Each structure stands twice: as structure tokens, then as C-alpha cells.
DOMARTOR-358649 format. One line per 8 residues: number of its first residue (from 0); their letters; for each residue x, y, z of N, C-alpha, C. Coordinates in steps of 0.1 Angstrom, whole numbers, plus 2048, in hexadecimal, padded with zeros to 3 digits. Layout:
// residues N
NUM> A> X:Y:Z:X:Y:Z:X:Y:Z ~ ...;
//
This chain:
// residues 348
0> MKRALITG> E20:D97:6E6:E26:DA5:6E6:E29:DA9:6F4 ~ E35:DAE:6F7:E38:DB3:704:E32:DC1:707 ~ E2E:DC3:713:E29:DD0:717:E32:DD7:721 ~ E34:DE4:71E:E3D:DEC:727:E36:DF9:72B ~ E38:DFC:738:E33:E09:73D:E3F:E12:740 ~ E3F:E1E:73A:E49:E28:73C:E43:E33:744 ~ E48:E35:750:E44:E41:758:E4C:E4D:753 ~ E46:E58:751:E4D:E64:74C:E50:E62:73D;
8> VTGQDGSY> E46:E5D:736:E48:E5A:727:E4A:E67:71F ~ E46:E73:724:E47:E7F:71D:E55:E86:71E ~ E5D:E81:726:E6B:E86:727:E74:E82:71C ~ E80:E87:71D:E8A:E83:713:E8C:E74:712 ~ E8F:E6D:71E:E92:E5F:71E:E86:E57:71B ~ E7A:E5B:721:E6E:E54:71F:E6A:E54:710 ~ E6C:E5F:709:E68:E5F:6FB:E71:E56:6F3 ~ E7E:E57:6F5:E88:E4F:6ED:E86:E40:6F1;
16> LAKFLLDK> E83:E3D:6FD:E81:E2F:701:E74:E2A:6FB ~ E6A:E32:6FB:E5D:E2E:6F5:E5F:E2A:6E6 ~ E67:E32:6DF:E69:E2F:6D1:E71:E23:6CF ~ E7B:E21:6D8:E84:E15:6D7:E7B:E08:6DA ~ E72:E09:6E4:E6A:DFD:6E7:E60:DFA:6DC ~ E5A:E05:6D6:E51:E03:6CB:E58:DFC:6C0 ~ E64:E00:6BD:E6B:DFA:6B2:E6F:DEB:6B5 ~ E6F:DE8:6C2:E71:DDA:6C6:E64:DD2:6C6;
24> GYEVYGTY> E59:DD8:6C3:E4C:DD1:6C2:E44:DD1:6CF ~ E48:DD9:6D9:E41:DDA:6E5:E34:DE2:6E4 ~ E2A:DDF:6ED:E1F:DE7:6EF:E23:DF1:6FA ~ E23:DFE:6F7:E28:E07:701:E1E:E10:707 ~ E1E:E10:714:E15:E19:71C:E1F:E23:723 ~ E1A:E2F:724:E22:E3A:72A:E1A:E43:734 ~ E1F:E46:73F:E19:E4F:748:E1D:E5D:746 ~ E14:E66:74A:E16:E74:749:E0E:E7B:753;
32> RRVSTPNF> E12:E87:757:E0B:E90:760:E01:E98:759 ~ DF5:E98:75F:DEA:EA2:75A:DEE:EB0:75E ~ DF1:EB8:754:DF4:EC6:757:DEC:ECF:74E ~ DEC:EDC:750:DE3:EE5:748:DE7:EE5:73A ~ DF4:EE4:737:DF9:EE3:729:E00:ED6:726 ~ DFA:ECE:71E:E01:EC1:71B:E0F:EC2:716 ~ E18:EB9:719:E26:EBA:715:E2A:EAD:70D ~ E24:EAC:701:E27:EA0:6FA:E30:EA2:6ED;
40> WRLQCLGI> E36:EAE:6ED:E3E:EB2:6E1:E49:EA8:6DD ~ E4F:EA1:6E7:E5A:E98:6E4:E54:E8B:6DD ~ E49:E86:6E2:E42:E7B:6DB:E3E:E7E:6CD ~ E39:E8A:6CC:E34:E8F:6BF:E40:E91:6B5 ~ E4B:E96:6BB:E57:E98:6B3:E5D:E8B:6AD ~ E5C:E80:6B5:E60:E73:6B1:E56:E6B:6A9 ~ E4A:E71:6A7:E40:E6B:69F:E39:E5F:6A5 ~ E39:E5E:6B3:E34:E52:6BA:E28:E56:6C3;
48> FHEIRLIP> E24:E62:6C3:E1A:E67:6CD:E0E:E5E:6CD ~ E09:E5A:6C1:DFC:E52:6C0:DFF:E43:6C2 ~ E0B:E3F:6C4:E0E:E31:6C6:E0F:E2E:6D5 ~ E10:E38:6DD:E11:E36:6EC:E03:E36:6F3 ~ E01:E2D:6FB:DF5:E2C:703:DF7:E34:710 ~ DF1:E40:711:DF5:E49:71C:DEC:E47:728 ~ DF2:E48:734:DEB:E46:741:DEF:E52:74A ~ DE5:E5A:74F:DE9:E65:758:DED:E5F:766;
56> IELVDSGS> DF6:E65:76C:DFB:E60:779:E01:E6C:781 ~ E01:E6B:78E:E08:E74:797:E10:E6B:7A0 ~ E1D:E6D:7A1:E25:E64:7A9:E23:E66:7B8 ~ E1D:E71:7BC:E1A:E72:7CA:E0D:E6C:7CE ~ E06:E66:7C4:DF9:E60:7C6:DFA:E51:7C3 ~ DFB:E49:7CE:DFC:E3A:7CD:DF1:E34:7C4 ~ DE5:E39:7C6:DDA:E33:7BF:DDC:E34:7B0 ~ DE1:E40:7AB:DE3:E41:79C:DEE:E38:797;
64> VVEAIKVS> DF8:E36:7A0:E03:E2D:79C:DFE:E1F:79B ~ DF6:E1A:7A4:DF0:E0D:7A4:DE7:E0C:797 ~ DDF:E16:794:DD6:E15:789:DDF:E14:77C ~ DEA:E1B:77B:DF2:E1B:76F:DF8:E0C:76D ~ DFC:E06:778:E01:DF8:777:DF6:DEF:772 ~ DEA:DF0:778:DDF:DE7:775:DDA:DE9:766 ~ DD9:DF6:762:DD5:DF9:754:DDE:DF4:74A ~ DEB:DF6:74C:DF5:DF2:742:DF9:DE3:743;
72> NPDEVYHL> DF8:DDD:74F:DFB:DCF:750:E09:DCC:749 ~ E13:DD3:74D:E20:DD2:746:E29:DC6:749 ~ E31:DC2:740:E3C:DB8:743:E48:DC0:749 ~ E4A:DCC:745:E55:DD4:749:E50:DE2:74D ~ E56:DE8:758:E53:DF6:75B:E60:DFD:75B ~ E61:E08:754:E6C:E11:753:E69:E1D:75B ~ E6E:E1F:767:E6A:E2A:76F:E74:E36:76D ~ E70:E3F:764:E78:E4B:760:E72:E58:766;
80> AAQSFVGA> E65:E58:76A:E5F:E64:76F:E65:E69:77C ~ E68:E76:77C:E6E:E7C:788:E6E:E8B:787 ~ E71:E92:791:E75:EA0:790:E84:E9F:78D ~ E88:EA0:781:E95:E9C:77D:E9F:EA7:77B ~ E9C:EB3:77E:EA6:EBE:77C:EAC:EC1:78A ~ EBA:EC0:78A:EC1:EC2:796:EBF:ED0:79C ~ EBF:EDA:794:EBE:EE7:799:EB0:EEA:79F ~ EA6:EE4:79A:E98:EE6:7A0:E97:EDF:7AD;
88> SFEQPVGT> E9F:ED5:7AF:E9E:ECE:7BC:EA2:ED6:7C8 ~ EAB:EE0:7C6:EAE:EEA:7D0:EA3:EF3:7D3 ~ E9A:EF6:7C9:E8F:EFE:7CB:E83:EF7:7D1 ~ E82:EEA:7CD:E77:EE1:7D2:E7C:ED4:7D8 ~ E83:ED5:7E3:E89:EC9:7E9:E7F:EBF:7EE ~ E74:EC4:7F4:E6A:EBB:7FA:E63:EB3:7EF ~ E5F:EBB:7E5:E58:EB5:7D9:E60:EAC:7D2 ~ E6D:EAF:7D0:E76:EA6:7C9:E78:E99:7D1;
96> GNITGLGV> E78:E99:7DE:E79:E8D:7E6:E6D:E85:7E4 ~ E61:E8B:7E4:E55:E84:7E4:E53:E7D:7D6 ~ E56:E84:7CC:E54:E7F:7BE:E60:E76:7BA ~ E6C:E7B:7BA:E77:E74:7B5:E7C:E68:7BE ~ E7A:E6A:7CB:E7D:E60:7D4:E72:E56:7D7 ~ E68:E5B:7DE:E5D:E52:7E3:E55:E4D:7D7 ~ E55:E54:7CC:E4E:E4F:7C0:E53:E42:7BC ~ E60:E3F:7BD:E65:E32:7BA:E5F:E27:7C3;
104> ARVLEAIR> E5E:E2A:7D0:E58:E20:7D9:E49:E1D:7D5 ~ E42:E27:7D1:E34:E26:7CE:E32:E1C:7C2 ~ E3B:E1E:7B8:E3B:E15:7AC:E3E:E07:7B0 ~ E49:E05:7B7:E4D:DF8:7BB:E43:DF1:7C4 ~ E3D:DF8:7CD:E33:DF2:7D5:E27:DEE:7CD ~ E23:DF6:7C3:E18:DF2:7BA:E1B:DE5:7B3 ~ E28:DE4:7AE:E2C:DD8:7A7:E2B:DCC:7B1 ~ E30:DCE:7BD:E30:DC3:7C7:E22:DBE:7C9;
112> QINPEIKF> E19:DC7:7CA:E0B:DC3:7CE:E04:DBD:7C2 ~ E06:DC3:7B6:DFE:DBF:7AA:E04:DB3:7A2 ~ E11:DB4:7A0:E18:DA9:798:E27:DAA:79A ~ E2D:DA2:7A4:E3B:DA3:7A7:E44:D9D:79B ~ E3E:D98:791:E45:D93:786:E49:D9E:77C ~ E44:DAA:77E:E47:DB5:775:E56:DB9:777 ~ E5D:DBB:76C:E6B:DC0:76D:E6B:DCF:76E ~ E74:DD4:777:E73:DE3:77A:E81:DE9:778;
120> YQASTSEL> E81:DF4:771:E8D:DFB:76E:E8C:E09:776 ~ E96:E0C:77E:E96:E19:785:EA1:E22:77E ~ E9D:E2E:77A:EA6:E38:774:EAF:E3E:77F ~ EBA:E38:782:EC3:E3F:78C:ECC:E48:784 ~ ED6:E4F:78B:EDD:E5A:786:EEB:E5B:78B ~ EF4:E60:783:F02:E63:787:F03:E6D:792 ~ EF8:E75:794:EF8:E7F:79F:EF9:E78:7AC ~ EF6:E6B:7AD:EF8:E64:7BA:F06:E65:7BF;
128> YGNGNSDS> F10:E66:7B6:F1E:E66:7BA:F23:E73:7C0 ~ F1D:E7E:7BC:F21:E8B:7C2:F2F:E8E:7C0 ~ F35:E94:7CA:F43:E98:7CA:F4C:E8E:7D1 ~ F4E:E83:7CB:F57:E79:7D0:F65:E7B:7CD ~ F6E:E72:7D0:F7C:E74:7CD:F81:E6B:7C2 ~ F79:E63:7BC:F7D:E5A:7B2:F7E:E61:7A4 ~ F87:E5C:79C:F89:E61:78E:F7D:E5D:785 ~ F77:E51:788:F6B:E4D:781:F62:E45:78A;
136> QNENTPFR> F56:E43:786:F4C:E3D:78F:F46:E31:789 ~ F45:E26:791:F3F:E1A:78C:F35:E15:796 ~ F30:E09:795:F25:E04:79D:F29:E02:7AC ~ F36:E03:7AF:F3B:E01:7BC:F40:E0E:7C3 ~ F3F:E19:7BC:F44:E26:7C1:F3A:E2B:7CB ~ F3F:E30:7D7:F36:E35:7E1:F2E:E41:7DC ~ F22:E43:7E1:F19:E4E:7DD:F1B:E59:7E7 ~ F1B:E66:7E2:F1C:E72:7EA:F14:E7D:7E4;
144> PTSPYAVA> F07:E7B:7E5:EFE:E85:7DE:EFF:E93:7E3 ~ EFE:E9D:7D9:F00:EAB:7DC:EF4:EB4:7D9 ~ EE8:EAE:7D7:EDC:EB5:7D4:ED0:EAE:7D9 ~ EC5:EB5:7DC:EB8:EAE:7E0:EB4:EA4:7D5 ~ EB7:EA7:7C8:EB4:E9D:7BE:EBB:E90:7C0 ~ EC8:E92:7C2:ED1:E86:7C4:ECD:E7E:7D0 ~ EC9:E84:7DB:EC5:E7E:7E7:EB8:E76:7E4 ~ EAF:E7C:7DD:EA2:E75:7D9:EA5:E69:7D1;
152> KLYGYWIT> EAE:E6A:7C7:EB2:E5F:7BE:EB9:E54:7C6 ~ EC0:E58:7D1:EC7:E4E:7D9:EBD:E45:7E0 ~ EB2:E4B:7E5:EA7:E44:7EB:EA1:E3A:7E0 ~ E9F:E3F:7D4:E9A:E37:7C9:EA3:E2B:7C6 ~ EB0:E2E:7C6:EBA:E23:7C3:EB9:E18:7CE ~ EB9:E1C:7DB:EB9:E12:7E5:EAC:E0B:7E7 ~ EA1:E11:7E5:E94:E0B:7E6:E92:E00:7DB ~ E98:E03:7CF:E98:DFA:7C4:EA0:DED:7C8;
160> KIYRQGYK> EAC:DEF:7CE:EB4:DE3:7D2:EAC:DDB:7DD ~ EA6:DE2:7E6:E9E:DDC:7F1:E93:DD3:7EC ~ E8C:DD8:7E2:E81:DD0:7DC:E86:DC5:7D4 ~ E92:DC6:7CE:E98:DBB:7C7:E9C:DB0:7D1 ~ EA3:DB4:7DC:EA8:DAA:7E5:E9D:DA5:7EF ~ E94:DAE:7F3:E8A:DAA:7FD:E7E:DA3:7F7 ~ E7A:DA7:7EB:E6E:DA1:7E5:E70:D9A:7D8 ~ E7D:D98:7D4:E81:D91:7C8:E7B:D96:7BB;
168> IFACNGIL> E79:DA3:7BB:E74:DAA:7AF:E80:DAD:7A6 ~ E7E:DAB:799:E88:DAE:78F:E8A:DBD:78E ~ E91:DC3:797:E92:DD1:798:EA0:DD6:796 ~ EA3:DDF:78D:EB0:DE3:78A:EB2:DF2:78A ~ EBE:DF6:78D:EC2:E05:78C:ECB:E07:780 ~ EC7:E10:777:ED0:E14:76D:ED6:E22:771 ~ EE3:E22:775:EEA:E2E:779:EEF:E35:76D ~ EE6:E3D:767:EEA:E43:75A:EF1:E51:75D;
176> FNHESPLR> EFC:E53:757:F03:E60:757:EFC:E69:74D ~ EFF:E75:74D:EF8:E7F:745:EF7:E7B:737 ~ EEB:E7C:731:EE8:E78:724:EDF:E82:71D ~ EE3:E87:712:EDD:E93:70C:ED8:E90:6FE ~ ED0:E99:6F8:ECB:E98:6EB:EC3:EA5:6E7 ~ EBF:EA6:6DB:EB6:EB1:6D7:EA9:EB2:6DF ~ EA5:EA7:6E5:E99:EA6:6ED:E9B:EAA:6FC ~ EA7:EAE:6FF:EAA:EB1:70D:EA2:EBE:710;
184> GLEFVTRK> E9E:EBF:71D:E97:ECC:721:EA0:ED8:721 ~ E9A:EE3:71F:EA2:EF0:71F:EA8:EF4:72C ~ EA3:EEE:737:EA9:EF2:744:EB6:EEB:746 ~ EBA:EE1:73E:EC6:EDA:740:ED1:EE2:738 ~ EDD:EE2:73D:EE7:EEB:738:EEB:EE8:72A ~ EEC:EDB:726:EF0:ED7:718:EE6:EDD:70E ~ ED9:EDB:710:ECF:EE0:707:ECE:EEF:708 ~ ED0:EF5:714:ED1:F03:715:EDB:F09:70C;
192> ISNAVAKI> EE7:F02:70C:EF2:F07:703:EEF:F05:6F4 ~ EEA:EF9:6F0:EE8:EF7:6E2:EDD:F00:6DD ~ ED3:F02:6E5:EC8:F0B:6E0:ECD:F19:6DF ~ ED4:F1E:6E9:EDA:F2C:6E8:EE3:F2E:6DD ~ EEC:F24:6DA:EF5:F25:6CF:EEE:F26:6C2 ~ EE3:F1E:6C0:EDB:F1F:6B4:ED5:F2D:6B2 ~ ED0:F32:6BD:EC9:F3F:6BC:ED3:F4B:6BA ~ EDF:F4A:6C1:EE9:F54:6BF:EEE:F54:6B0;
200> SLGLEKEL> EF0:F48:6AB:EF5:F47:69D:EEB:F4D:693 ~ EDE:F4D:696:ED4:F52:68E:ED0:F60:691 ~ ED7:F66:69B:ED4:F74:69E:EC8:F76:6A7 ~ EC3:F6B:6AD:EB7:F6C:6B6:EBB:F6F:6C4 ~ EC7:F6C:6C8:ECC:F70:6D6:EDA:F75:6D5 ~ EDE:F7B:6DF:EEC:F81:6DF:EF6:F7B:6E9 ~ EF1:F74:6F3:EFA:F6E:6FD:EF4:F62:703 ~ EFD:F5B:70A:EF9:F4F:711:EFF:F50:720;
208> ILGNLEAK> EF6:F50:729:EFA:F51:737:EFA:F44:73E ~ F05:F40:744:F06:F33:74B:F0C:F35:759 ~ F0C:F2A:760:F12:F29:76D:F20:F23:76E ~ F21:F18:774:F2E:F11:776:F33:F0B:769 ~ F3D:F11:763:F42:F0C:756:F4C:F01:758 ~ F51:EFF:764:F5B:EF5:767:F56:EE7:76B ~ F49:EE6:76D:F43:ED9:771:F45:ED0:765 ~ F49:EC4:768:F4C:EB9:75E:F42:EAE:760;
216> RDWGYAPE> F3D:EA9:754:F33:E9E:754:F37:E94:749 ~ F32:E88:74B:F33:E7E:741:F26:E7E:739 ~ F27:E83:72C:F1C:E86:724:F1A:E7C:719 ~ F0F:E75:718:F0C:E6C:70D:F00:E6F:705 ~ EFC:E67:6FC:EF1:E6A:6F3:EE5:E62:6F7 ~ EDA:E68:6FB:ECE:E62:701:EC8:E56:6FA ~ EC7:E57:6EC:EC1:E4B:6E5:EC9:E3E:6E7 ~ ED6:E3F:6E9:EDE:E33:6EC:EDC:E2F:6FB;
224> YVESMWLI> EDA:E38:704:ED8:E34:712:ECB:E2D:715 ~ EC1:E31:70D:EB4:E29:710:EB5:E1B:70C ~ EBE:E18:702:EC0:E0A:6FE:EC5:E02:70A ~ ECE:E08:712:ED3:E01:71E:EC9:DFE:728 ~ EBE:E07:729:EB3:E04:732:EAD:DF7:72F ~ EAA:DF5:722:EA4:DE9:71D:EAD:DDD:720 ~ EB9:DDE:71D:EC3:DD3:71E:EC4:DCF:72D ~ EC3:DD8:736:EC4:DD5:744:EB8:DCC:749;
232> LQQDEPDD> EAD:DCE:743:EA1:DC5:747:EA0:DB8:73F ~ EAA:DB6:735:EAA:DAA:72E:EB3:D9F:733 ~ EBA:DA3:73E:EC4:D9A:743:EBD:D8F:74C ~ EC5:D84:74E:EBF:D79:756:EBD:D7D:765 ~ EC6:D85:76A:EC5:D89:778:EC5:D98:779 ~ EBD:D9E:783:EBD:DAC:784:ECA:DB1:78A ~ ECE:DBD:786:EDA:DC3:78B:EDA:DD2:788 ~ EE4:DD9:78D:EE6:DE7:78B:EF2:DEA:782;
240> YVIATNEA> EF0:DF4:779:EFB:DF7:76F:EFD:E06:76D ~ F0A:E09:76C:F0E:E17:768:F0E:E18:759 ~ F08:E22:754:F08:E25:745:F0E:E32:743 ~ F19:E33:73B:F21:E3F:73A:F29:E3E:72D ~ F33:E48:72C:F3C:E48:720:F4A:E46:724 ~ F4D:E47:731:F5B:E47:736:F63:E53:733 ~ F5C:E5E:72F:F62:E6B:72C:F5B:E76:735 ~ F63:E80:738:F5D:E8C:73F:F61:E99:738;
248> HSVREFCE> F57:EA1:736:F5A:EAE:72F:F53:EB9:737 ~ F59:EC5:737:F53:ED0:73E:F49:ED8:737 ~ F41:EE0:73E:F37:EE8:738:F3E:EF2:72E ~ F4A:EF6:732:F52:EFF:72A:F55:EF8:71C ~ F59:EEC:71D:F5B:EE4:710:F4F:EE3:708 ~ F43:EE0:70E:F37:EDF:707:F34:EEC:700 ~ F36:EF8:706:F34:F05:700:F3D:F07:6F4 ~ F4A:F04:6F6:F53:F06:6EB:F50:EFE:6DF;
256> KAFDVVGL> F4D:EF1:6E1:F49:EE8:6D6:F3C:EEC:6CF ~ F32:EF1:6D7:F26:EF5:6D2:F27:F01:6C9 ~ F2F:F0B:6CD:F31:F17:6C5:F39:F14:6B9 ~ F42:F0A:6BA:F4A:F06:6AF:F41:F01:6A3 ~ F36:EFA:6A7:F2D:EF5:69D:F28:F00:693 ~ F26:F0C:699:F21:F17:691:F2B:F21:68D ~ F38:F1E:690:F43:F27:68C:F45:F33:694 ~ F41:F33:6A1:F42:F3F:6A9:F4B:F3C:6B5;
264> DWQKYVKV> F51:F47:6BB:F5A:F46:6C6:F51:F47:6D3 ~ F51:F3C:6DB:F47:F3C:6E6:F4A:F47:6F0 ~ F57:F4B:6F1:F5B:F55:6FC:F54:F63:6F9 ~ F50:F65:6ED:F4A:F72:6E9:F3B:F73:6EE ~ F36:F67:6F1:F27:F67:6F4:F23:F61:701 ~ F2C:F5A:708:F29:F53:714:F2D:F5C:720 ~ F23:F5E:72A:F26:F65:736:F22:F5C:742 ~ F2A:F5E:74D:F27:F56:759:F20:F5F:763;
272> DKRFFRPL> F16:F5A:769:F0E:F61:773:F0C:F58:77F ~ F10:F5C:78B:F10:F54:796:F01:F50:79A ~ EF7:F57:795:EEA:F53:797:EE7:F45:793 ~ EEF:F40:789:EEC:F33:784:EF5:F28:78A ~ EFC:F2B:795:F04:F21:79C:EFA:F1B:7A6 ~ EFC:F0E:7A8:EF4:F07:7B2:EF9:F09:7C0 ~ EF1:F08:7CA:EF6:F09:7D8:F01:EFF:7DB ~ F00:EF3:7D5:F0A:EE9:7D6:F0A:EE1:7C9;
280> DTNYLRGD> F16:EDF:7C3:F17:ED9:7B6:F20:ECD:7B6 ~ F1D:EC4:7AD:F26:EB9:7AA:F30:EBD:79F ~ F3D:EBD:7A2:F46:EC3:799:F4B:EBA:78E ~ F4B:EAD:791:F52:EA3:787:F4B:E96:788 ~ F47:E91:77C:F41:E83:77B:F46:E7D:76E ~ F4C:E71:770:F50:E69:764:F4D:E5A:767 ~ F44:E54:75F:F40:E46:762:F49:E3C:75C ~ F48:E30:761:F4F:E24:75C:F45:E1A:758;
288> YSKAKQKL> F43:E18:74B:F38:E0F:747:F3D:E00:744 ~ F48:DFD:74A:F4E:DF0:748:F45:DE4:74A ~ F3D:DE5:755:F34:DDA:758:F29:DD9:74D ~ F24:DE4:748:F19:DE4:73E:F1F:DDF:731 ~ F2B:DE2:72E:F32:DDD:722:F33:DCE:723 ~ F37:DC9:72E:F3A:DBA:730:F2D:DB2:730 ~ F23:DB7:738:F17:DAF:73A:F0B:DB2:731 ~ F0A:DBF:72D:EFF:DC3:724:F04:DC4:715;
296> NWEPRTKF> F11:DC3:713:F16:DC6:706:F12:DD3:701 ~ F12:DDD:70A:F0E:DEB:706:F1A:DF4:706 ~ F1B:DFD:6FC:F25:E07:6FC:F1F:E14:6F6 ~ F24:E1F:6FA:F1F:E2C:6F3:F26:E2D:6E5 ~ F1E:E32:6DC:F23:E34:6CE:F26:E42:6CA ~ F1F:E4B:6D0:F20:E59:6CC:F2A:E61:6D5 ~ F34:E66:6CF:F3E:E6D:6D6:F3A:E7C:6DA ~ F41:E82:6E3:F3D:E8F:6E9:F3C:E99:6DE;
304> DDLVKIMV> F45:E9B:6D5:F44:EA5:6CB:F38:EA3:6C2 ~ F35:E96:6BF:F2A:E93:6B6:F1D:E96:6BD ~ F1C:E93:6CB:F10:E97:6D2:F0D:EA6:6D2 ~ F18:EAE:6D4:F16:EBC:6D4:F11:EC1:6C7 ~ F17:EBC:6BC:F13:EBF:6AE:F04:EBB:6AB ~ F00:EB0:6B0:EF2:EAB:6AE:EE9:EB5:6B4 ~ EEC:EB9:6C0:EE3:EC2:6C7:EE2:ED0:6C1 ~ EEE:ED5:6BE:EEE:EE3:6B8:EE7:EE3:6AA;
312> DEDLKKWQ> EEA:ED9:6A2:EE4:ED8:695:ED5:ED7:695 ~ ED0:ECF:69F:EC2:ECE:6A0:EBB:EDB:6A4 ~ EC1:EE1:6AE:EBB:EEE:6B3:EBC:EF9:6A8 ~ EC7:EF9:6A1:EC8:F02:696:EBE:F00:68B ~ EBC:EF3:687:EB2:EF0:67D:EA4:EF4:681 ~ EA1:EF2:68E:E93:EF5:692:E91:F04:693 ~ E9B:F0C:697:E99:F1A:698:E98:F20:689 ~ E9F:F1A:680:E9E:F1E:672:E90:F1B:66D;
320> RWQNGERF> E8B:F0F:670:E7D:F0C:66C:E73:F15:672 ~ E75:F19:67F:E6C:F22:686:E6D:F30:67F ~ E79:F34:67C:E7A:F41:675:E73:F41:667 ~ E72:F36:661:E6B:F34:654:E5C:F32:656 ~ E57:F33:662:E49:F33:664:E43:F25:667 ~ E4B:F1B:668:E46:F0E:66B:E43:F0D:67A ~ E38:F05:67D:E35:F02:68A:E34:EF3:68C ~ E3B:EEE:696:E3C:EDF:698:E3F:EDD:6A7;
328> PWDAPNYP> E3D:ED0:6AC:E3F:ECD:6BA:E4D:ED0:6BE ~ E4E:ED9:6C8:E5B:EDE:6CC:E5A:EE6:6D9 ~ E64:EE7:6E1:E62:EEE:6EE:E68:EFC:6EE ~ E72:EFF:6E6:E7A:F0B:6E8:E72:F18:6E7 ~ E69:F1A:6DD:E62:F27:6DC:E5A:F2B:6E8 ~ E55:F21:6F0:E4C:F23:6FB:E53:F23:708 ~ E60:F22:708:E67:F21:715:E6C:F2E:71A ~ E6A:F32:726:E6E:F3F:72B:E7D:F3F:72D;
336> GEADILTR> E83:F4B:72B:E92:F4C:72D:E94:F4B:73C ~ EA0:F46:740:EA3:F44:74E:EA3:F52:756 ~ EA6:F5D:74F:EA6:F6A:755:E98:F6D:75A ~ E8E:F67:754:E80:F6A:758:E7B:F61:763 ~ E83:F57:767:E7E:F4E:771:E85:F51:77E ~ E7D:F55:788:E82:F59:795:E82:F4D:79F ~ E8D:F4A:7A5:E8E:F3F:7AE:E96:F44:7BA ~ E95:F3D:7C5:E9C:F41:7D1:EAA:F3B:7D2;
344> SLRV> EAD:F32:7C8:EBB:F2C:7C9:EC2:F2F:7BC ~ ECF:F2C:7BC:ED8:F2E:7B1:EDA:F21:7AA ~ EDA:F21:79C:EDC:F14:795:EE3:F16:788 ~ EE9:F0B:783:EF0:F0C:776:EE5:F0B:76B;
//
């Protein structure tokens, strides 16, 4: 039986990947941060909480990283843990660099010292490309990061390549474009929209306040994207891959489609507030997954309209259950509204 260690197993990707690997027959270990209030709702929602062997870790603490590798003794490490919200990286640039950037080096160095035969997957991001001039981005497109998060991820990308080339570790970057699901955090604009649409349709809220409606992203479905992570580590040679849908849609389009699901006119409910604009934003990203299609035999299956409907329907169903008095693992009822969160920067 293969053993996998997933850092950040409590996040959207970590939870879906854990379920995918369990279904493949893996023994799955997952790292999490010790915090005052445990955040295991996604694992509970997927019904796999008790099937994961949990290990506490702090990515700023090399000792705990080494301990996680020794305890799990994995064949594969999927490094997903990070400060992963672009907006927050403007508020916490130093912490983001330490966790999202240097954290990668700590994991790779632990692998090098303990067992260089471990295969390593690094969760890279389309934010590396920033505001370039190309109509689409592939593995050869130059990087132009536009946020502290993207800069930290750029360090993680290159240190992964260095350990691959310098120490012959099977280390790979998955350059995943935006991928969403009902398990997405509420701080991300797609889930912010789907959750608000559900509440507005049920009379629980009256409006949705957003920032840059013109930003365009390549949005895919997270459960399909975690499959690509596994495929990347099953190849004969380590390499880097773009995972995307080859389509770009604006935040405005996402709003329109989301309100269409519940039969409402989005323009009656959506307001733009410059408080939610980032100091510097990436305006357009569209990936080219040709290499993944050719070498991994991977393709996205869920189209944009279907993704939006999946998210809105799930949030609607959960708010209806909540109204009926049900209590179940879920984030939304305990999440503060953005108007109640004071920050020194502006974000979408």
C-alpha cells in the first residue's frame, strides 16, 4: 500500500486529494495547523475525517516538518499548505513569504535529508504569470508576479526545480489555474458570490459587494484538478505542468451566471466598492493545458456554466438545511462578513 503525505489537508484541494487517494487505496497522512478552533469541516463533509492520519505542523518550524516526514514515511508528498489567499498576502507580505515561499524549501530539505526517493509535488499557481502580454499561458510563458503571494510562490516554483536538478529528487510543479468548488473558502470571490446568491434568493441578504468585476480568470473544477496532481507524480520523469481549461471568464460573468441559477437579475443586487480592489491586480489569465493533455492524458470535464451551477446549488441547499434547523460541518454560518473585517489594504 502506498503512503502519501498531504500538507494542508484541511483545505479545498487537500480534502479532495485525500478522498481521491483513499479511493486509490493509499494510506493518507495529512498535516494541519494547531489552532484554537479546529478546521476539519471539509474532511467531515466528504466523510473521510476518520480515515486521515493527522499530523500537526508549522511550516515556519523545520523541526515539525522533519517530524511529519519521519512519522508518515511517505512515498509521495503533496505540498499544498500555504497562505493561499492573494488578498491577504498584501496584508501579511512577510508571513506569506515565510510560509508560502520558504515553507517549500523546508519540506524539500527534509525530504533530501530523510529520504531523497520520496516524490514531491509543489502546488504552483497561475498567479505566477501576473500581467503578461500573452493571450494564454503555458509552461514556457515568462512569469511576472503582481502580489506578495505570487512572489512567494515563484520562490517555491524555482526551489522545486533546483532540488530536482541539483539533488535528483522527483520534484514537480503543478501550475494550476483557478479551480473552485463548494468547498472553496468564503474569502475567494467565486464562493463569496455563490454563497451570497444563495442567501439573497432565500431573503437572508440584500446585496453583494464586490471589487474588480472585469478581472478574468481560467476557472476549473477542483475535484478534477487534484487528479492531475496524482498523475504528475506517476510519470517516469519529473516535470512541470499547466493545468487549466483554456477558457477565461470575468467576475462579472460569474455573477451573471450565478444569479441566473436562481432566476434573479444580478445587476439589481451587485454593488462595486473600491475597498475591495487590490493594490495591484492580475487582470487576465487563461491557461493552455496542451502538455498535460498530451503527456498526462488529462482534460477538464466540467464547463464554466456547470461549475457555477454546482456551487450555487450546493450553497442554496445548505442554507435551506440550515433554515430547517439542521446542523452539519460547514463554514458559512460562522464566517464574518467582509464589512466587519478591517484591513489596511484594499482587496477583491
